[in-house]
Steps between C-alpha positions, in 0.01 A plus 500: 500500500194469718558309820877548490690818580672671205816697581544858377782430254300224331185712479703788355635273228155364409364856463805602298459197272133587444601855401756359255232275346263795465787690338544215252126515422517876439814467291354224282185705441694813412740310272224338295266804491758753379551661839137485619436314826172313453496252788278732710314704239173298505313268741595201282867601499491546877340156543773355276772652719343384826446145370860480381631617839274252681609220266867579562440492877338156477773372267774618737321351799453159338860496381630569852635848425308638799646241739734744670552324832808305395788560259455239223781304342616618159330216310171564682532875440546464125222241472257727681607805304472326163158355578372828647613719211377249241160461666461877554600575140243253366231660718592850382492408130172307534321775695629787286409332174171366635373839620660751261589281200858629510802277458796738453450678837497182713808368317678829569393473864647150531828621344520774768343306788721188495842669538368758751365229731806278451749775585289617795473151643872435455584821685258416781635146538860622504419750775308232693797264491726767652277507809482880486127507568491219754414543866789384717365266768654395834345218705485526877513130586636177352215258578255324271301818431810689382618204291158458337475854367872530424473193276198653324712807417791289375302228321269744324788727395273773637526816293410738782708362791868451573584273794778667705533249782385408851543595863495229766415525866827348618859532382518122448281525189758694297604195292146441368438573130224466242533552128840665545360755748646487847426619853639853525475538875269479799185695578707764679687571175178599320568874466857452380409230246208705361731797446793301359295295250249775408205286609156617383288256699550299818288185513411376848515121473548398863342161568453558874434865581449427867879496531502868409565729205763775472228764532737793552700417187187435294353833606822681414526363145127548445520869591803530271277397206554124469183299450421230758284206388378173644622190319142388428427828320808478279442131429147584389621779274777299334338156472133597452392274787450512877699257721199380699689234696693766696232767533346620822126579516587860596675547164185403312280713725704821471641454149388724218286340232239224543236755398160354414250785468146495360614705198781255433258205518251664262777596255644149507156345447435718194848410370431129555163502323633691199814287460322168563215589265737598220716199575212255467383664178843501335600154623177319405644348177807381694277358773293307245817355345623402848175314576523306173868410558434380856207281393695352210799401714341350812172398652327718756360855520688790344427722801650419838348634822692511826445650844740782588542745788415860416474838671449482874568125501167419332497215250373522143495284188773580250457413131783397268546305182606151598874452444551168683371150458156450652643255754782736609400469867351151501650443845271768643788695658580845354851526351717797415508562125857481367640704212559181294223298661454164321124526561479791255380411151674619184222748428499599866871578492444746216196650673700557819801648323283752315262555797205404277385258774416805716258664255189362683614680816382822338148377588617488861614861461163608358308330781722672757676205667831591335683807376705514182817574697570372850653212697428165337234301692612179668307184585358471856702184569829682440385822669443311825853360483669825401327730749626276783862521381548838331471831691234742369380251237136592561575864414516409130121462517457873573424558129309305239713233331610572144518333161858626492715667761838641602620159621400340169708739288801500735531137606494153354220249546445430873513134599588477870507685832824687420343633180190599698717713733670674208169569328356635827785754516402619152126493576551714811693753291202520263250531786702787644541691171195397296363766266352525151841596358662201669223276361565632149870428540427142610272447200777614265752282685261205463501541122880498508499178701258334257726580206801390704668837496780553753329668797814677607361642821 
């Protein structure tokens, strides 16, 4: 998906699955039309086919069937598969009957489509669990950087990576282990360990490089075809975030990404205006109901205005539906909002869970102080505290803040400094990789979060 690298084996399977689905469409058409394939014979039939394929893609995405970065447990796999096939089948029947007034063809398609997808997914999952398509990774180093990314591989049950082990600088580190993986030797053993364990990638995770790297050995394995990567790069690829607390300014300066061209800005602005305009139009009945519910439950205005920090560190006034009591900050001192904050009203709790409280922010998008997708804006009081404690915190203001964002769909509600650090890692990943495709992915992920679907990243 956009913003995250997709390995070749996974991409091959997705294309193959799409071809199998098209085959099911052709077969259903031929079966019900006495051998004639009619799914492409007219503009309406072509539109029907394209809408069905698009609907299946959305259904699979929302069900988590395109979350390929980790190997899911069996219960999760079957839940996702059942929901995805059921949702996709309902879309296919509704579209086919709605456009072409046919009911036998879509039923025949479902009969062919469900077992084809099920068998294909089972085969793919079985191959994934064997580790045949995984990249075998060896860490050069046993410090906090190596441990951080190694735990991401193990905890995520990463589909694309197999942790081989570690190399330490000194012989004394041979007893060290993590997740059942041990130290296989010292830096000088690099060439032998790479050959013996069929290593595909060596990850340089040395905390203090001033003490020296085994440059001769690294050059030898690199020229032999083994990939060499910095720990920060692999951590970013696996976890979908950038470990800002350990970064050097030179990494940010010379790293790929962080592109912010005039064309990109114009494209994003057009995207924002279209999405926010449609959003306000479609959500107006919901917004009216929210206003009535807020007024009925508690005294005070339905709209809540608050100063936030936007692009370039400039402040602006953010609009939301009020979800807390009017006297939530009677002390005059700003407080972090907690996930189960007692200041939140009953109506407000529902508004927050469904993100209805953020509908008025679409006006901020239309006026240009916010984007639809971007880092969430923080209050000036907290920004002053966080920029003094967290490295590179001000860099999150490089883009316009968003109504939703990568941190919002990947992380729980932030309520303290530790959460702010974790969300900054995710925000920096978005700032580095932001694109229209990535924005579309985040919008779809946001819908999944609202309906409490398992994100399964």
